[in-house]
Backbone bond lengths (Angstrom), bond angles and torsions (degrees), N, CA, C in turn:
res aa  C-N    CA-C-N  psi(-1)  N-CA   C-N-CA  omega(-1)  CA-C   N-CA-C  phi
1 M - - - 1.455 - - 1.523 109.00 -
2 V 1.342 117.02 144.72 1.460 122.00 -173.98 1.523 109.06 -131.93
3 N 1.326 116.55 141.35 1.463 121.82 172.73 1.518 108.88 -100.76
4 G 1.341 116.12 118.59 1.456 120.14 179.44 1.514 112.77 79.06
5 V 1.320 116.75 -161.32 1.463 122.07 -176.33 1.519 110.06 -67.07
6 P 1.336 117.98 124.45 1.476 120.02 179.62 1.525 110.79 -64.20
7 T 1.327 116.06 135.12 1.465 120.78 178.17 1.522 111.97 -105.71
8 E 1.333 116.14 -12.14 1.455 120.83 178.81 1.523 109.79 -113.98
9 S 1.321 117.09 -175.48 1.458 121.02 179.74 1.517 110.26 -63.21
10 I 1.314 116.36 145.29 1.451 121.53 179.85 1.515 109.62 -125.91
11 S 1.321 115.72 166.72 1.464 121.11 -177.28 1.532 111.16 -72.52
12 K 1.323 115.26 170.80 1.462 120.29 177.50 1.521 111.76 -69.30
13 V 1.337 116.95 -21.31 1.457 122.01 176.74 1.526 108.46 -119.14
14 V 1.339 115.95 128.65 1.463 121.92 179.42 1.526 108.66 -125.31
15 V 1.323 115.82 133.14 1.464 121.58 174.07 1.524 107.65 -111.69
16 I 1.330 116.73 119.91 1.461 121.67 177.73 1.527 108.33 -97.49
17 I 1.334 115.78 131.24 1.460 121.17 -177.15 1.518 110.77 -122.71
18 D 1.337 115.65 124.65 1.461 123.02 173.73 1.527 106.27 -142.52
19 V 1.335 116.19 79.76 1.459 122.34 -170.61 1.527 112.02 -58.44
20 F 1.361 117.68 -45.57 1.470 122.85 177.68 1.524 109.84 -104.83
21 R 1.397 123.61 90.60 1.441 122.69 3.72 1.525 112.18 -138.07
22 A 1.323 116.75 -0.80 1.464 119.94 -169.13 1.529 113.73 -56.51
23 S 1.339 117.52 -48.71 1.466 119.68 -178.42 1.522 111.49 -61.51
24 S 1.327 116.01 -43.99 1.462 121.04 -178.35 1.526 111.02 -66.04
25 T 1.321 116.94 -38.03 1.463 121.85 -179.47 1.520 111.14 -71.16
26 I 1.321 117.30 -39.80 1.469 121.09 177.37 1.523 110.51 -63.58
27 A 1.332 117.28 -44.72 1.464 120.88 177.73 1.521 110.79 -62.15
28 A 1.326 117.53 -41.02 1.471 121.39 179.28 1.524 111.12 -63.49
29 A 1.331 116.53 -41.91 1.463 120.26 -178.63 1.521 111.70 -62.19
30 L 1.333 116.94 -45.85 1.463 120.11 -179.84 1.523 111.15 -69.53
31 A 1.323 117.54 -35.58 1.462 120.57 177.86 1.527 111.24 -65.74
32 N 1.317 116.93 -27.81 1.460 121.71 -178.08 1.520 113.36 -98.79
33 G 1.330 116.23 17.44 1.455 119.37 167.32 1.509 117.75 99.67
34 A 1.325 118.66 9.16 1.464 118.92 174.39 1.526 109.35 -61.09
35 E 1.307 117.36 139.14 1.462 121.08 -179.64 1.521 110.81 -67.30
36 S 1.316 116.08 -42.85 1.458 121.42 178.01 1.524 108.87 -168.95
37 I 1.321 115.21 167.21 1.460 121.83 177.09 1.521 107.62 -127.98
38 I 1.317 116.22 123.66 1.459 120.35 178.88 1.525 108.21 -103.18
39 P 1.344 117.66 114.32 1.469 120.64 -177.37 1.527 112.55 -81.45
40 F 1.322 114.95 139.15 1.462 121.51 177.37 1.517 109.13 -129.25
41 S 1.318 116.90 134.13 1.461 119.79 179.48 1.520 111.64 -77.11
42 S 1.335 117.41 -23.87 1.466 119.99 -178.95 1.528 110.95 -120.69
43 I 1.320 115.53 147.28 1.466 121.49 177.72 1.524 110.32 -63.80
44 R 1.312 116.59 -41.59 1.473 120.53 -178.00 1.525 111.61 -60.17
45 S 1.328 116.87 -42.73 1.469 120.40 179.87 1.524 110.96 -64.98
46 A 1.320 117.04 -38.98 1.458 120.84 179.58 1.524 110.87 -64.83
47 I 1.316 116.90 -44.42 1.466 120.99 179.44 1.522 110.79 -64.51
48 R 1.318 116.34 -41.28 1.461 120.46 179.16 1.532 111.01 -61.65
49 F 1.340 116.55 -41.95 1.464 120.29 178.72 1.527 110.96 -62.60
50 V 1.321 116.80 -46.68 1.466 120.55 -177.94 1.523 110.89 -62.18
51 N 1.302 117.28 -43.64 1.462 120.58 -179.96 1.524 112.03 -61.93
52 A 1.328 116.39 -33.17 1.469 120.52 -179.63 1.520 112.39 -81.56
53 A 1.327 117.52 -26.81 1.472 120.05 -171.57 1.518 115.25 -104.23
54 K 1.330 118.75 -15.86 1.456 119.82 -170.04 1.527 113.84 -65.50
55 H 1.322 118.68 -21.39 1.469 120.16 178.88 1.528 111.80 -79.56
56 R 1.359 116.88 -12.48 1.463 120.57 -177.52 1.516 113.61 -102.63
57 R 1.318 119.07 -23.82 1.450 122.12 -176.65 1.520 110.09 -160.09
58 K 1.331 115.18 170.22 1.460 120.46 178.41 1.527 108.29 -75.99
59 V 1.308 115.41 111.49 1.459 121.45 -178.02 1.524 108.88 -127.95
60 V 1.332 115.91 134.85 1.460 120.32 174.46 1.523 109.10 -126.78
61 L 1.311 115.06 157.53 1.458 122.03 -176.61 1.527 108.57 -114.77
62 A 1.324 116.38 123.96 1.468 120.37 -176.45 1.526 110.37 -139.63
63 G 1.332 115.56 157.75 1.460 119.94 176.37 1.510 113.14 144.95
64 E 1.332 116.22 -164.02 1.460 121.12 -176.17 1.517 111.01 -160.59
65 R 1.310 113.59 163.94 1.464 122.03 166.97 1.526 106.51 -134.15
66 F 1.331 114.67 114.58 1.465 121.66 -177.24 1.528 111.49 55.10
67 G 1.349 114.16 37.66 1.454 121.25 175.39 1.512 115.20 88.59
68 I 1.318 118.24 -10.46 1.466 122.44 -175.10 1.528 110.08 -103.00
69 T 1.334 116.10 137.75 1.462 121.53 178.83 1.524 109.83 -70.62
70 P 1.337 118.51 123.03 1.466 120.52 179.66 1.531 111.76 -65.38
71 K 1.296 115.19 152.66 1.459 121.42 176.91 1.519 110.36 -58.55
72 S 1.323 116.95 137.14 1.474 126.67 178.98 1.526 113.74 81.98
73 F 1.349 118.98 -4.01 1.457 120.90 175.91 1.534 109.80 -75.96
74 D 1.331 115.99 144.64 1.467 120.42 177.98 1.523 111.17 -72.76
75 Y 1.329 115.97 -40.11 1.460 121.50 -177.24 1.519 109.71 -139.97
76 G 1.336 114.47 158.96 1.448 120.22 176.19 1.509 111.71 -90.67
77 A 1.338 115.90 -145.22 1.461 121.07 -176.55 1.518 112.32 -109.55
78 S 1.326 117.64 16.84 1.457 119.65 178.40 1.520 110.66 -80.51
79 P 1.336 118.62 131.56 1.468 119.71 176.67 1.522 112.40 -61.94
80 F 1.331 117.29 -23.03 1.465 119.85 178.97 1.529 112.32 -70.45
81 E 1.320 117.34 -20.18 1.461 120.75 176.72 1.531 112.06 -80.51
82 M 1.338 116.22 -13.85 1.465 120.46 -179.07 1.533 110.59 -89.26
83 S 1.319 117.26 49.88 1.468 122.59 179.70 1.519 109.95 -81.67
84 R 1.314 116.03 160.43 1.466 120.03 177.75 1.526 110.96 -57.91
85 K 1.313 115.98 -39.00 1.461 120.06 179.58 1.522 111.29 -58.41
86 N 1.322 116.47 -37.27 1.467 120.43 -176.12 1.515 114.44 -84.69
87 I 1.342 117.29 -36.86 1.478 116.94 -166.73 1.532 115.06 -131.04
88 E 1.317 119.28 3.08 1.465 118.70 -178.11 1.525 110.89 -59.65
89 E 1.337 116.15 132.45 1.466 125.47 -179.96 1.535 113.18 64.63
90 A 1.307 117.40 12.86 1.467 120.47 -179.65 1.522 111.27 -94.66
91 T 1.314 115.11 153.99 1.460 121.77 165.45 1.521 106.47 -92.60
92 I 1.330 116.47 127.86 1.457 120.72 -178.15 1.520 109.68 -107.06
93 A 1.309 116.24 120.63 1.466 120.83 170.15 1.522 106.05 -86.41
94 Y 1.338 116.73 118.49 1.468 120.60 -170.08 1.523 110.96 -125.02
95 S 1.321 115.02 133.02 1.466 120.13 177.37 1.521 108.96 -138.41
96 S 1.342 116.13 132.67 1.462 120.41 -177.78 1.524 110.69 -134.61
97 T 1.321 115.07 170.37 1.457 120.79 -176.73 1.524 112.01 -63.42
98 N 1.343 116.47 -45.67 1.466 120.03 -172.68 1.525 114.27 -113.50
99 L 1.327 117.25 -56.08 1.462 120.00 -168.49 1.524 113.27 -58.48
100 T 1.315 117.75 -49.86 1.470 118.28 -175.76 1.522 111.72 -68.87
101 R 1.323 117.02 -28.40 1.473 120.47 175.86 1.522 110.73 -66.31
102 I 1.327 115.85 -46.08 1.460 120.33 179.34 1.523 110.67 -65.87
103 L 1.331 116.37 -43.11 1.459 120.27 -179.92 1.528 110.95 -58.90
104 S 1.313 117.22 -41.21 1.473 120.47 -178.67 1.520 112.38 -63.95
105 R 1.339 116.67 -24.51 1.466 120.66 -178.45 1.531 112.91 -83.82
106 I 1.339 117.57 -19.34 1.465 118.80 -175.89 1.525 113.24 -119.08
107 R 1.333 118.08 -4.26 1.465 118.59 179.67 1.520 109.81 -61.01
108 G 1.307 115.40 142.32 1.457 121.39 -178.14 1.508 113.24 91.73
109 R 1.329 116.87 -15.65 1.469 120.29 -179.43 1.522 112.11 -94.27
110 S 1.343 116.74 -23.26 1.461 120.93 -174.36 1.519 109.89 -154.98
111 K 1.334 115.74 169.47 1.449 120.93 167.58 1.517 106.74 -78.36
112 I 1.336 117.46 125.35 1.453 121.28 -172.92 1.522 111.09 -109.34
113 L 1.326 115.59 128.30 1.450 123.02 174.11 1.525 108.65 -117.86
114 I 1.332 116.08 154.63 1.455 121.54 178.12 1.529 108.20 -112.79
115 G 1.336 115.69 116.33 1.458 120.09 -175.32 1.514 113.04 -116.32
116 C 1.327 115.23 157.83 1.460 121.66 177.56 1.527 107.91 -159.30
117 L 1.295 117.59 -176.77 1.460 120.46 176.15 1.523 110.85 -68.34
118 N 1.333 116.54 -36.38 1.463 120.64 -178.46 1.523 113.06 -59.30
119 N 1.339 117.46 -33.65 1.468 120.26 -175.47 1.524 112.92 -121.61
120 A 1.328 117.47 24.33 1.469 121.09 -175.71 1.520 112.55 -55.39
121 E 1.315 116.86 -48.51 1.470 120.16 -178.53 1.518 111.18 -66.96
122 A 1.344 117.31 -38.67 1.461 121.10 179.38 1.526 111.28 -64.80
123 I 1.327 117.12 -40.69 1.466 121.15 177.25 1.527 109.93 -63.06
124 A 1.319 117.01 -46.63 1.464 120.84 -179.96 1.518 111.23 -61.96
125 S 1.322 117.12 -41.97 1.467 121.34 179.34 1.525 110.84 -62.92
126 H 1.334 117.01 -40.76 1.466 121.10 178.95 1.527 110.55 -63.55
127 I 1.318 116.35 -43.12 1.469 120.53 179.50 1.525 110.52 -62.82
128 K 1.330 116.89 -41.27 1.468 120.74 178.86 1.524 110.96 -64.28
129 K 1.337 117.19 -43.78 1.462 120.80 -179.30 1.526 111.22 -64.57
130 A 1.324 115.85 -34.39 1.465 119.96 178.82 1.521 112.10 -79.29
131 R 1.338 116.01 -6.73 1.458 123.12 178.98 1.527 112.13 56.49
132 S 1.309 113.73 42.39 1.468 119.62 177.87 1.529 109.22 -79.50
133 K 1.314 116.68 120.09 1.456 120.89 -175.43 1.528 112.88 -81.76
134 E 1.333 116.97 -31.04 1.458 120.66 179.53 1.517 109.82 -127.34
135 V 1.321 115.22 135.76 1.459 121.64 -178.97 1.526 108.89 -134.43
136 T 1.321 116.50 134.13 1.460 121.38 172.54 1.516 108.35 -103.26
137 I 1.322 116.80 124.79 1.455 121.35 175.96 1.520 108.39 -101.40
138 V 1.334 115.91 123.71 1.453 122.06 -179.35 1.527 108.44 -107.18
139 V 1.324 116.89 115.77 1.459 120.92 174.14 1.527 107.36 -96.98
140 C 1.328 116.13 129.81 1.466 119.16 -168.81 1.519 112.84 -62.54
141 G 1.316 119.15 -59.97 1.451 122.38 172.77 1.522 115.53 54.01
142 R 1.310 115.28 -159.15 1.460 124.18 176.36 1.524 108.22 -135.65
143 K 1.315 117.91 176.10 1.460 121.71 179.79 1.533 111.79 -58.97
144 Q 1.345 114.84 -30.81 1.459 119.08 -178.22 1.529 112.19 -72.70
145 G 1.317 117.20 -16.05 1.457 120.30 -179.72 1.516 111.79 143.68
146 P 1.333 117.60 171.98 1.458 121.79 -178.65 1.527 112.23 -73.23
147 F 1.323 116.31 157.26 1.453 121.30 174.82 1.529 109.04 -86.17
148 I 1.332 115.61 148.69 1.461 120.23 -173.13 1.518 112.46 -64.71
149 E 1.338 118.05 -34.09 1.469 119.86 179.27 1.528 111.58 -67.81
150 D 1.339 116.82 -32.27 1.462 119.82 178.42 1.526 111.32 -74.06
151 L 1.326 116.61 -36.88 1.467 119.69 173.39 1.526 110.52 -62.67
152 S 1.328 117.05 -38.23 1.463 120.58 177.65 1.523 110.47 -64.25
153 G 1.336 116.95 -42.36 1.461 120.57 177.33 1.512 112.10 -62.51
154 A 1.336 116.20 -42.27 1.467 119.83 176.45 1.517 110.19 -61.64
155 G 1.334 116.71 -42.86 1.461 120.36 179.28 1.516 112.59 -61.94
156 A 1.333 116.62 -37.79 1.467 120.37 179.03 1.528 111.43 -64.54
157 I 1.328 116.40 -41.02 1.468 120.37 178.69 1.524 110.35 -68.20
158 I 1.323 116.98 -44.05 1.466 121.20 178.40 1.525 110.49 -61.07
159 D 1.326 116.23 -40.50 1.463 120.88 178.67 1.524 110.66 -61.90
160 S 1.335 117.74 -42.86 1.465 121.66 179.49 1.522 112.15 -70.08
161 L 1.329 116.90 -29.80 1.468 120.14 178.04 1.527 111.58 -69.42
162 G 1.326 115.76 -31.87 1.464 119.62 -179.84 1.513 113.50 70.96
163 A 1.330 116.83 21.41 1.472 120.14 -179.97 1.527 110.14 -67.85
164 K 1.320 116.29 146.47 1.462 120.54 -176.77 1.522 113.54 -110.17
165 D 1.319 117.07 -34.72 1.467 120.59 -178.49 1.516 108.47 -92.81
166 L 1.342 116.99 89.72 1.456 121.94 -171.60 1.527 111.53 -116.02
167 P 1.335 117.17 144.58 1.466 120.32 173.12 1.528 109.81 -72.26
168 D 1.312 116.32 168.41 1.459 120.96 -173.82 1.529 113.26 -59.46
169 D 1.349 117.36 -42.58 1.465 118.94 -176.88 1.527 111.52 -66.15
170 A 1.329 116.38 -35.04 1.461 119.60 176.51 1.529 110.93 -68.23
171 L 1.319 116.70 -35.47 1.462 120.94 176.59 1.530 111.09 -65.29
172 V 1.329 116.34 -37.00 1.465 120.30 177.14 1.533 110.15 -63.46
173 A 1.334 116.82 -45.83 1.465 120.82 179.23 1.526 110.87 -62.76
174 L 1.316 116.25 -42.80 1.464 120.67 178.89 1.525 111.06 -63.53
175 G 1.327 116.37 -43.58 1.462 120.58 178.83 1.517 112.06 -62.16
176 L 1.338 116.56 -39.68 1.460 120.50 177.34 1.521 110.44 -61.78
177 Y 1.333 116.66 -49.29 1.460 119.84 -177.19 1.525 112.04 -63.19
178 R 1.299 117.00 -34.79 1.467 120.33 -179.42 1.530 112.83 -79.74
179 N 1.328 116.96 -7.24 1.457 120.36 173.86 1.534 107.97 -73.42
180 P 1.321 118.82 128.27 1.466 120.49 -177.52 1.525 114.12 -61.81
181 N 1.326 117.17 -13.81 1.464 120.84 -178.85 1.523 113.43 -101.70
182 W 1.341 117.54 12.24 1.463 119.73 -174.71 1.527 112.64 -57.14
183 R 1.345 116.34 -39.18 1.462 119.17 -177.31 1.539 111.51 -64.62
184 S 1.329 116.38 -43.27 1.468 119.00 179.89 1.524 111.00 -66.09
185 F 1.341 116.90 -32.84 1.466 119.85 174.97 1.532 110.44 -62.08
186 A 1.335 115.82 -46.72 1.468 120.99 -178.74 1.522 111.07 -63.96
187 E 1.314 116.77 -37.09 1.467 121.12 179.51 1.525 112.24 -67.07
188 R 1.328 116.76 -21.28 1.462 121.71 179.86 1.529 112.89 -96.83
189 G 1.322 116.11 0.16 1.453 120.70 -175.83 1.520 113.97 -73.71
190 R 1.312 114.65 171.54 1.462 122.11 -174.95 1.533 112.60 -61.54
191 V 1.323 117.35 -44.20 1.461 119.53 -176.39 1.523 110.81 -71.82
192 A 1.324 117.31 -37.17 1.461 120.34 176.80 1.526 110.37 -60.06
193 K 1.319 116.93 -42.03 1.467 120.61 178.23 1.523 110.62 -62.58
194 R 1.326 115.66 -39.64 1.470 119.90 178.40 1.526 110.55 -64.15
195 L 1.317 117.74 -43.39 1.459 120.88 179.82 1.528 111.60 -63.35
196 R 1.321 116.71 -40.35 1.471 119.56 177.15 1.531 110.98 -61.19
197 S 1.305 116.33 -41.58 1.464 120.11 -178.99 1.522 111.80 -64.35
198 L 1.343 116.04 -24.48 1.462 120.83 179.79 1.533 112.06 -94.59
199 G 1.344 117.21 -1.42 1.455 120.76 177.73 1.511 115.25 90.70
200 F 1.348 117.33 20.25 1.467 121.16 -176.88 1.531 112.43 -108.16
201 E 1.308 117.23 41.23 1.461 121.86 178.82 1.526 111.94 -55.12
202 K 1.332 117.65 -42.35 1.470 121.42 -178.30 1.522 111.70 -63.28
203 D 1.318 117.07 -32.27 1.464 120.54 -179.54 1.529 111.52 -64.48
204 I 1.323 116.51 -33.27 1.461 120.48 -179.07 1.518 110.45 -61.03
205 G 1.332 116.79 -50.24 1.463 120.50 178.76 1.511 112.38 -62.40
206 Y 1.335 116.47 -39.99 1.476 120.34 179.06 1.527 110.52 -61.43
207 C 1.306 116.86 -48.44 1.460 120.92 -174.35 1.528 112.99 -70.65
208 L 1.333 117.45 -23.09 1.459 120.76 -179.27 1.527 112.82 -91.70
209 A 1.320 118.04 0.63 1.466 121.00 176.45 1.531 109.23 -75.75
210 V 1.321 116.61 136.32 1.466 121.38 -173.76 1.524 111.19 -99.76
211 N 1.343 114.98 132.63 1.471 122.88 173.01 1.522 113.21 56.80
212 T 1.329 115.31 52.98 1.459 120.75 178.86 1.526 112.77 -100.54
213 T 1.330 117.93 -6.99 1.462 120.72 179.71 1.520 110.49 -142.59
214 S 1.329 115.39 152.27 1.468 120.86 176.75 1.525 111.67 -99.92
215 A 1.335 117.30 3.70 1.464 120.73 -178.90 1.526 111.07 -65.63
216 V 1.335 115.48 136.17 1.470 121.87 177.73 1.528 108.08 -123.90
217 P 1.325 117.91 87.45 1.466 119.52 179.10 1.526 111.00 -65.73
218 G 1.323 114.92 128.40 1.461 119.91 178.42 1.509 110.04 -141.09
219 L 1.324 116.45 147.05 1.456 120.84 -177.75 1.521 110.20 -81.66
220 A 1.326 116.07 118.49 1.465 123.01 175.70 1.524 106.61 -117.30
221 R 1.331 115.82 107.68 1.454 121.95 -169.71 1.521 108.29 59.25
222 N 1.311 118.32 -113.48 1.474 118.06 -177.11 1.520 112.39 -107.88
223 K 1.345 118.26 11.25 1.457 121.52 -173.73 1.527 111.10 -123.55
224 L 1.321 116.15 143.87 1.455 121.49 170.67 1.529 108.25 -89.48
225 V 1.319 115.80 124.21 1.464 121.57 179.58 1.533 107.91 -129.55
226 D 1.332 116.42 166.72 1.460 121.00 179.76 1.524 109.23 -84.58
227 L 1.320 116.79 102.59 1.463 121.36 -178.02 1.520 112.53 -70.65
228 S 1.324 117.83 -18.09 1.460 119.71 179.62 1.521 111.64 -64.75
229 L 1.321 117.63 -26.06 1.458 121.41 -179.33 1.530 111.33 -68.18
230 R 1.311 117.35 -23.89 1.474 121.28 -178.12 1.523 112.20 -80.23
231 F 1.322 116.92 -11.22 1.458 120.98 -178.40 1.525 111.27 -103.54
232 R 1.325 117.36 3.74 1.464 119.84 -178.77 1.515 110.78 -92.47
């Protein structure tokens, strides 16, 4: 398991976790019928893409910087904004504070999946079906360390995988998730407090719900698509 951008070798399969809120919002968008999500590390690049593509297809611009919706974006990073009415059959240009930055640094090195608490079991099931023997879980976090909600998400995926030979950091995440108080810990964390201050109390409960979607966001070329649809 890795906090932030990996600096050493990583596995052929990487799961990026940003529970509050990028991972949860991406999973919600694909579950609600978005055609694909194109990640951008910079706001300027996302806006430039939308301006060039909007005359050819349904394109919307979504994301955040430090929890706040950037000027000129259609939607922010709330999973509640990813409704069928808003994004069904749309291509979403998405840019976030952490997840898209990290993704841009490791794309091309591994198969990339986007995991969260909402799709923990679905991510684990996909990894098992693909018979991936080694998986690197990247929790977005900050330089000071990972966020507790992301460790909980990692623990949920590890728990569903049922792996037994685990490194110490994975054991810590698993132990946290198996603690009956993990949710209250996450609700008291730094990012949860930030979301409350911005008026996103409902997003906290949504993002901490476990196994509510079967969507498996995965990077196919330059787009995130629902890989679960390919196994049906």
